[in-house]
Jmol script that loads the backbone (N, CA, C; Angstrom):
load data "model"
ATOM      1  N   MET A   1       0.892  -1.243  -0.057  1.00  0.00           N
ATOM      2  CA  MET A   1      -0.009  -0.024  -0.072  1.00  0.00           C
ATOM      3  C   MET A   1       0.767   1.341   0.088  1.00  0.00           C
ATOM      4  N   LYS A   2       0.388   2.266  -0.665  1.00  0.00           N
ATOM      5  CA  LYS A   2       1.182   3.455  -0.815  1.00  0.00           C
ATOM      6  C   LYS A   2       0.217   4.597  -1.010  1.00  0.00           C
ATOM      7  N   PRO A   3       0.723   5.872  -0.656  1.00  0.00           N
ATOM      8  CA  PRO A   3      -0.272   7.039  -0.810  1.00  0.00           C
ATOM      9  C   PRO A   3      -0.698   7.045  -2.252  1.00  0.00           C
ATOM     10  N   GLY A   4      -1.903   7.422  -2.411  1.00  0.00           N
ATOM     11  CA  GLY A   4      -2.687   7.629  -3.839  1.00  0.00           C
ATOM     12  C   GLY A   4      -3.350   6.377  -4.292  1.00  0.00           C
ATOM     13  N   ASP A   5      -3.197   5.270  -3.444  1.00  0.00           N
ATOM     14  CA  ASP A   5      -3.763   4.013  -3.974  1.00  0.00           C
ATOM     15  C   ASP A   5      -5.279   4.159  -3.821  1.00  0.00           C
ATOM     16  N   LEU A   6      -6.216   3.557  -4.696  1.00  0.00           N
ATOM     17  CA  LEU A   6      -7.586   3.617  -4.557  1.00  0.00           C
ATOM     18  C   LEU A   6      -7.896   2.414  -3.788  1.00  0.00           C
ATOM     19  N   VAL A   7      -8.591   2.541  -2.726  1.00  0.00           N
ATOM     20  CA  VAL A   7      -8.961   1.456  -1.817  1.00  0.00           C
ATOM     21  C   VAL A   7     -10.431   1.342  -1.534  1.00  0.00           C
ATOM     22  N   LYS A   8     -10.876   0.176  -1.036  1.00  0.00           N
ATOM     23  CA  LYS A   8     -12.125  -0.083  -0.459  1.00  0.00           C
ATOM     24  C   LYS A   8     -11.927  -0.287   1.184  1.00  0.00           C
ATOM     25  N   TRP A   9     -12.625   0.553   1.789  1.00  0.00           N
ATOM     26  CA  TRP A   9     -12.490   0.658   3.210  1.00  0.00           C
ATOM     27  C   TRP A   9     -13.749   0.015   3.784  1.00  0.00           C
ATOM     28  N   THR A  10     -13.697  -1.051   4.818  1.00  0.00           N
ATOM     29  CA  THR A  10     -14.934  -1.693   5.257  1.00  0.00           C
ATOM     30  C   THR A  10     -14.580  -1.710   7.000  1.00  0.00           C
ATOM     31  N   PHE A  11     -15.345  -0.808   7.636  1.00  0.00           N
ATOM     32  CA  PHE A  11     -15.412  -0.649   9.000  1.00  0.00           C
ATOM     33  C   PHE A  11     -15.746  -1.962   9.683  1.00  0.00           C
ATOM     34  N   ALA A  12     -14.934  -2.459  10.557  1.00  0.00           N
ATOM     35  CA  ALA A  12     -15.451  -3.580  11.491  1.00  0.00           C
ATOM     36  C   ALA A  12     -15.555  -4.943  10.520  1.00  0.00           C
ATOM     37  N   LYS A  13     -14.786  -5.123   9.630  1.00  0.00           N
ATOM     38  CA  LYS A  13     -15.106  -6.109   8.524  1.00  0.00           C
ATOM     39  C   LYS A  13     -15.352  -7.494   9.090  1.00  0.00           C
ATOM     40  N   THR A  14     -14.908  -7.947  10.063  1.00  0.00           N
ATOM     41  CA  THR A  14     -15.138  -9.151  10.557  1.00  0.00           C
ATOM     42  C   THR A  14     -15.962  -9.361  11.837  1.00  0.00           C
ATOM     43  N   SER A  15     -16.513  -8.189  12.359  1.00  0.00           N
ATOM     44  CA  SER A  15     -17.253  -8.009  13.423  1.00  0.00           C
ATOM     45  C   SER A  15     -18.660  -8.629  13.356  1.00  0.00           C
ATOM     46  N   PRO A  16     -19.193  -9.493  14.212  1.00  0.00           N
ATOM     47  CA  PRO A  16     -20.510  -9.976  14.160  1.00  0.00           C
ATOM     48  C   PRO A  16     -21.512  -8.806  14.795  1.00  0.00           C
ATOM     49  N   ASN A  17     -21.050  -7.914  15.397  1.00  0.00           N
ATOM     50  CA  ASN A  17     -21.760  -6.783  16.105  1.00  0.00           C
ATOM     51  C   ASN A  17     -22.010  -5.568  15.499  1.00  0.00           C
ATOM     52  N   PHE A  18     -20.790  -5.073  14.711  1.00  0.00           N
ATOM     53  CA  PHE A  18     -20.661  -3.801  13.956  1.00  0.00           C
ATOM     54  C   PHE A  18     -20.673  -3.955  12.578  1.00  0.00           C
ATOM     55  N   ASN A  19     -21.317  -3.148  11.923  1.00  0.00           N
ATOM     56  CA  ASN A  19     -21.364  -3.241  10.297  1.00  0.00           C
ATOM     57  C   ASN A  19     -21.783  -4.547   9.965  1.00  0.00           C
ATOM     58  N   ILE A  20     -23.117  -5.085  10.392  1.00  0.00           N
ATOM     59  CA  ILE A  20     -23.536  -6.329  10.105  1.00  0.00           C
ATOM     60  C   ILE A  20     -23.765  -6.623   8.545  1.00  0.00           C
ATOM     61  N   GLU A  21     -24.210  -5.361   7.901  1.00  0.00           N
ATOM     62  CA  GLU A  21     -24.409  -5.405   6.457  1.00  0.00           C
ATOM     63  C   GLU A  21     -23.238  -5.250   5.534  1.00  0.00           C
ATOM     64  N   ASN A  22     -22.079  -5.202   6.289  1.00  0.00           N
ATOM     65  CA  ASN A  22     -20.702  -5.286   5.597  1.00  0.00           C
ATOM     66  C   ASN A  22     -20.550  -4.240   4.624  1.00  0.00           C
ATOM     67  N   LYS A  23     -21.165  -2.933   5.047  1.00  0.00           N
ATOM     68  CA  LYS A  23     -21.121  -1.811   4.042  1.00  0.00           C
ATOM     69  C   LYS A  23     -19.613  -1.240   3.930  1.00  0.00           C
ATOM     70  N   PHE A  24     -19.198  -0.904   2.688  1.00  0.00           N
ATOM     71  CA  PHE A  24     -17.924  -0.444   2.453  1.00  0.00           C
ATOM     72  C   PHE A  24     -17.954   1.082   1.927  1.00  0.00           C
ATOM     73  N   TYR A  25     -16.744   1.697   1.731  1.00  0.00           N
ATOM     74  CA  TYR A  25     -16.689   2.962   1.171  1.00  0.00           C
ATOM     75  C   TYR A  25     -15.246   2.945   0.331  1.00  0.00           C
ATOM     76  N   MET A  26     -15.354   3.861  -0.754  1.00  0.00           N
ATOM     77  CA  MET A  26     -14.279   4.076  -1.548  1.00  0.00           C
ATOM     78  C   MET A  26     -13.376   5.173  -1.162  1.00  0.00           C
ATOM     79  N   GLY A  27     -12.070   5.143  -1.238  1.00  0.00           N
ATOM     80  CA  GLY A  27     -11.381   6.234  -0.855  1.00  0.00           C
ATOM     81  C   GLY A  27      -9.933   6.132  -1.390  1.00  0.00           C
ATOM     82  N   ILE A  28      -9.064   7.097  -1.122  1.00  0.00           N
ATOM     83  CA  ILE A  28      -7.638   7.170  -1.483  1.00  0.00           C
ATOM     84  C   ILE A  28      -6.776   7.215  -0.085  1.00  0.00           C
ATOM     85  N   LEU A  29      -5.720   6.382  -0.328  1.00  0.00           N
ATOM     86  CA  LEU A  29      -4.787   6.383   0.854  1.00  0.00           C
ATOM     87  C   LEU A  29      -3.975   7.678   1.045  1.00  0.00           C
ATOM     88  N   LEU A  30      -3.990   8.378   2.094  1.00  0.00           N
ATOM     89  CA  LEU A  30      -3.327   9.655   2.232  1.00  0.00           C
ATOM     90  C   LEU A  30      -1.962   9.395   2.767  1.00  0.00           C
ATOM     91  N   HIS A  31      -1.753   8.931   3.893  1.00  0.00           N
ATOM     92  CA  HIS A  31      -0.454   8.619   4.567  1.00  0.00           C
ATOM     93  C   HIS A  31      -0.560   7.643   5.579  1.00  0.00           C
ATOM     94  N   PRO A  32       0.481   6.799   5.983  1.00  0.00           N
ATOM     95  CA  PRO A  32       0.446   5.920   6.961  1.00  0.00           C
ATOM     96  C   PRO A  32       0.482   6.552   8.318  1.00  0.00           C
ATOM     97  N   GLU A  33      -0.155   6.004   9.212  1.00  0.00           N
ATOM     98  CA  GLU A  33      -0.201   6.512  10.630  1.00  0.00           C
ATOM     99  C   GLU A  33       0.921   5.851  11.359  1.00  0.00           C
ATOM    100  N   LYS A  34       1.358   6.474  12.712  1.00  0.00           N
ATOM    101  CA  LYS A  34       2.364   5.844  13.353  1.00  0.00           C
ATOM    102  C   LYS A  34       1.746   4.479  14.305  1.00  0.00           C
ATOM    103  N   LEU A  35       0.570   4.909  14.815  1.00  0.00           N
ATOM    104  CA  LEU A  35      -0.055   3.862  15.724  1.00  0.00           C
ATOM    105  C   LEU A  35      -1.530   3.828  15.255  1.00  0.00           C
ATOM    106  N   PRO A  36      -2.168   2.765  15.411  1.00  0.00           N
ATOM    107  CA  PRO A  36      -1.423   1.339  15.591  1.00  0.00           C
ATOM    108  C   PRO A  36      -0.556   1.221  14.302  1.00  0.00           C
ATOM    109  N   GLU A  37       0.234   0.294  14.346  1.00  0.00           N
ATOM    110  CA  GLU A  37       1.249  -0.230  13.188  1.00  0.00           C
ATOM    111  C   GLU A  37       0.423  -0.543  12.080  1.00  0.00           C
ATOM    112  N   ASN A  38       0.730  -0.278  10.860  1.00  0.00           N
ATOM    113  CA  ASN A  38      -0.027  -0.663   9.609  1.00  0.00           C
ATOM    114  C   ASN A  38      -1.298  -0.072   9.494  1.00  0.00           C
ATOM    115  N   SER A  39      -1.449   1.112  10.100  1.00  0.00           N
ATOM    116  CA  SER A  39      -2.794   1.851   9.871  1.00  0.00           C
ATOM    117  C   SER A  39      -2.622   3.075   8.899  1.00  0.00           C
ATOM    118  N   TRP A  40      -3.639   3.574   8.334  1.00  0.00           N
ATOM    119  CA  TRP A  40      -3.629   4.516   7.369  1.00  0.00           C
ATOM    120  C   TRP A  40      -4.660   5.617   7.563  1.00  0.00           C
ATOM    121  N   SER A  41      -4.423   6.775   7.168  1.00  0.00           N
ATOM    122  CA  SER A  41      -5.469   7.841   6.965  1.00  0.00           C
ATOM    123  C   SER A  41      -5.963   7.755   5.417  1.00  0.00           C
ATOM    124  N   ILE A  42      -7.275   7.650   5.333  1.00  0.00           N
ATOM    125  CA  ILE A  42      -7.932   7.499   4.075  1.00  0.00           C
ATOM    126  C   ILE A  42      -8.906   8.652   3.796  1.00  0.00           C
ATOM    127  N   LEU A  43      -8.838   9.317   2.732  1.00  0.00           N
ATOM    128  CA  LEU A  43      -9.962  10.282   2.279  1.00  0.00           C
ATOM    129  C   LEU A  43     -10.883   9.529   1.384  1.00  0.00           C
ATOM    130  N   LEU A  44     -12.156   9.518   2.093  1.00  0.00           N
ATOM    131  CA  LEU A  44     -13.251   8.735   1.539  1.00  0.00           C
ATOM    132  C   LEU A  44     -13.900   9.592   0.406  1.00  0.00           C
ATOM    133  N   SER A  45     -14.710   8.943  -0.485  1.00  0.00           N
ATOM    134  CA  SER A  45     -15.389   9.559  -1.448  1.00  0.00           C
ATOM    135  C   SER A  45     -16.505  10.695  -1.192  1.00  0.00           C
ATOM    136  N   ASP A  46     -16.854  10.579   0.143  1.00  0.00           N
ATOM    137  CA  ASP A  46     -17.745  11.606   0.613  1.00  0.00           C
ATOM    138  C   ASP A  46     -16.969  12.817   1.311  1.00  0.00           C
ATOM    139  N   GLY A  47     -15.644  12.851   1.058  1.00  0.00           N
ATOM    140  CA  GLY A  47     -14.864  13.984   1.838  1.00  0.00           C
ATOM    141  C   GLY A  47     -14.546  13.639   3.131  1.00  0.00           C
ATOM    142  N   LYS A  48     -14.914  12.803   3.795  1.00  0.00           N
ATOM    143  CA  LYS A  48     -14.520  12.600   5.303  1.00  0.00           C
ATOM    144  C   LYS A  48     -13.094  11.640   5.280  1.00  0.00           C
ATOM    145  N   ILE A  49     -12.170  12.088   6.249  1.00  0.00           N
ATOM    146  CA  ILE A  49     -10.989  11.348   6.539  1.00  0.00           C
ATOM    147  C   ILE A  49     -10.928  10.476   7.636  1.00  0.00           C
ATOM    148  N   VAL A  50     -10.806   9.146   7.449  1.00  0.00           N
ATOM    149  CA  VAL A  50     -10.881   8.007   8.484  1.00  0.00           C
ATOM    150  C   VAL A  50      -9.438   7.566   8.705  1.00  0.00           C
ATOM    151  N   HIS A  51      -9.277   7.172   9.964  1.00  0.00           N
ATOM    152  CA  HIS A  51      -8.054   6.433  10.372  1.00  0.00           C
ATOM    153  C   HIS A  51      -8.486   4.959  10.220  1.00  0.00           C
ATOM    154  N   ALA A  52      -7.751   4.029   9.519  1.00  0.00           N
ATOM    155  CA  ALA A  52      -8.105   2.715   9.304  1.00  0.00           C
ATOM    156  C   ALA A  52      -7.082   1.652   9.437  1.00  0.00           C
ATOM    157  N   ASP A  53      -7.392   0.604   9.998  1.00  0.00           N
ATOM    158  CA  ASP A  53      -6.528  -0.549  10.411  1.00  0.00           C
ATOM    159  C   ASP A  53      -6.106  -1.314   8.914  1.00  0.00           C
ATOM    160  N   GLU A  54      -5.034  -1.870   8.774  1.00  0.00           N
ATOM    161  CA  GLU A  54      -4.883  -2.440   7.389  1.00  0.00           C
ATOM    162  C   GLU A  54      -5.841  -3.632   7.258  1.00  0.00           C
ATOM    163  N   THR A  55      -6.490  -4.256   8.284  1.00  0.00           N
ATOM    164  CA  THR A  55      -7.247  -5.259   8.043  1.00  0.00           C
ATOM    165  C   THR A  55      -8.491  -4.834   7.596  1.00  0.00           C
ATOM    166  N   GLU A  56      -8.894  -3.485   7.461  1.00  0.00           N
ATOM    167  CA  GLU A  56     -10.132  -3.031   6.927  1.00  0.00           C
ATOM    168  C   GLU A  56     -10.009  -2.276   5.525  1.00  0.00           C
ATOM    169  N   ILE A  57      -8.624  -2.540   4.995  1.00  0.00           N
ATOM    170  CA  ILE A  57      -8.414  -1.859   3.848  1.00  0.00           C
ATOM    171  C   ILE A  57      -8.217  -2.919   2.679  1.00  0.00           C
ATOM    172  N   GLU A  58      -8.695  -2.678   1.518  1.00  0.00           N
ATOM    173  CA  GLU A  58      -8.373  -3.544   0.404  1.00  0.00           C
ATOM    174  C   GLU A  58      -8.020  -2.732  -0.880  1.00  0.00           C
ATOM    175  N   VAL A  59      -6.850  -2.871  -1.258  1.00  0.00           N
ATOM    176  CA  VAL A  59      -6.396  -2.135  -2.385  1.00  0.00           C
ATOM    177  C   VAL A  59      -7.119  -2.539  -3.762  1.00  0.00           C
ATOM    178  N   VAL A  60      -7.863  -1.497  -4.432  1.00  0.00           N
ATOM    179  CA  VAL A  60      -8.613  -1.739  -5.623  1.00  0.00           C
ATOM    180  C   VAL A  60      -7.735  -1.370  -6.757  1.00  0.00           C
ATOM    181  N   ARG A  61      -6.951  -0.320  -6.724  1.00  0.00           N
ATOM    182  CA  ARG A  61      -6.090  -0.063  -7.832  1.00  0.00           C
ATOM    183  C   ARG A  61      -4.843   0.628  -7.261  1.00  0.00           C
ATOM    184  N   GLU A  62      -3.767   0.324  -7.600  1.00  0.00           N
ATOM    185  CA  GLU A  62      -2.584   1.074  -7.120  1.00  0.00           C
ATOM    186  C   GLU A  62      -2.177   2.404  -7.848  1.00  0.00           C
ATOM    187  N   SER A  63      -1.788   3.393  -7.205  1.00  0.00           N
ATOM    188  CA  SER A  63      -1.544   4.572  -7.776  1.00  0.00           C
ATOM    189  C   SER A  63      -0.378   4.485  -8.839  1.00  0.00           C
ATOM    190  N   GLU A  64      -0.479   5.363  -9.852  1.00  0.00           N
ATOM    191  CA  GLU A  64       0.633   5.359 -10.869  1.00  0.00           C
ATOM    192  C   GLU A  64       1.799   6.089 -10.481  1.00  0.00           C
ATOM    193  N   ASP A  65       2.854   5.737 -10.650  1.00  0.00           N
ATOM    194  CA  ASP A  65       4.098   6.640 -10.209  1.00  0.00           C
ATOM    195  C   ASP A  65       4.349   7.748 -11.168  1.00  0.00           C
ATOM    196  N   ARG A  66       4.603   8.880 -10.689  1.00  0.00           N
ATOM    197  CA  ARG A  66       4.585   9.970 -11.484  1.00  0.00           C
ATOM    198  C   ARG A  66       6.141  10.521 -11.330  1.00  0.00           C
TER     199      ARG A  66
END
end "model"
wireframe off; spacefill off
backbone 0.3
color backbone group
């Protein structure tokens, strides 16, 4: 994963209590966060920024190197 990647973010992907409908959002990876390890800030398609754990992130398309 790297900044600029197009991702699918699913909150509480494996939880039986939260996000039971398994809703997801599309977004762009902004930058990695220090804590917890392997977490990222993501700019969602609705303009919100979320802090997500790597288990909640699926890369849809890698960004092109410029």
